[in-house]
N, C-alpha and C positions, 0 to 999 in steps of 0.2 A: 489080503483082508485086515483091516485094521482091528485092535483093541480098542474099545471106546472106553477110556478110564472113567468109570461111573462111582462116584462117592456122594450121589444125591439121587433122591427118588421124588421127583417134585409131583407126580399126579396126584389126586385127591382119592380116586377109586382104584389104583394100580399102583401098589407100594411093593418094594423089595429091600431085602436086607443086604447085609455085607455077607461076602463069601467067607472071609477070614476070620471074624468074631463074633460072638454074641454078647460080649463084655461090654456094660455100659460106660467104664471106664477108660475104653478106647476113644470115647467122643464120636465115633462114628453113627452112634444108633440114637434116636429120638426116644421119647416115654413109652412109645409102642414096638420098640424094637426094630424099627425100619431106620434105613438112611434117612438124614435130613433132607427136607424138601427143598430148601433155598442153600444156595452158593455160601451165603452170607451165614446161616445157621452152622454149616459144617465147618466153613473155616473159623469160626467163633470156638466150636467144640471140639473137633477131632485133635488127635494128636500126630505130629508127622510121623512117628514111628507105626501108629496104626494105619495110617495111609499109606505108606511104604509096603507094609505087609498085605495089605488090601490091594494095590496095584499088581503087586508081584504073582499074587494068587490068580487074580483075573488072566495076566499072561499066561503062568503056568496051565490053568485050567484049558484056556483056548487050545495051546499047543497038546494038551493031554487029547483034547476031542479031535486033533488033527488038522486043526486049521493053520495054514500056513500064514503065519502071521507077519504081514509085510512093515506094518508101522503101529503108532499109538496115536490116538487124538483124544480130546477131551469133550466129556459131557457136561454141556454148560459153562465150561471153561472154569470149573471149581479148582481143579489141580493147577492152574496157572498163578494162584495166588504165591505170593512170595514164602508162604509158610510150606506149602506144599510141591514148589516147583523142583526141588530137588528129589523130592519121592518119585515125583513124574519121570522124570530124566533116569533116575537109577534104575527103575522098572524097565525102561526102554533100552537101557546100556545092557542090563543083565540079559536082556532076551536078545540082543544084538540088533534092534530095529532102530529105525529114525524116530524120532518124535516130532509131533506136529505141533509148532508154536505160533501164537499169532505174530500179524506184523507189527513193529516196533508202535505204529502209529495206532494200534489197535489194543495194544497190550492195556495200557492205563485206562481203557474205555470199562465200563461195567459190563458183565456178561449177563444176558437175560435170554430168556426164552427156554425153548425143549430141544437142545441139540447140540 
């Protein structure tokens, strides 16, 4: 089972926050204290350091809960952005699991949707 690297909360009526911080300075959180709704907002505001801490904690929590983590993938493609790709790869390397990346032809296409 993979860890779905999530740094956005796109739904209007169902929102969630970061596991790693409640600090607005991290850039991970919108004015209401939830993760940003779009990849673009997250990419504009979040710091790579905050994303690294969040992704590492997401993996650690899964392992602590007994999940046999087999890989990491990306929620909405947000962590595939050049600003965060190293954070994503680093979290997977730390957990010693493969990281799912888009094919080269899809890497430059905008990511949309809920997944």
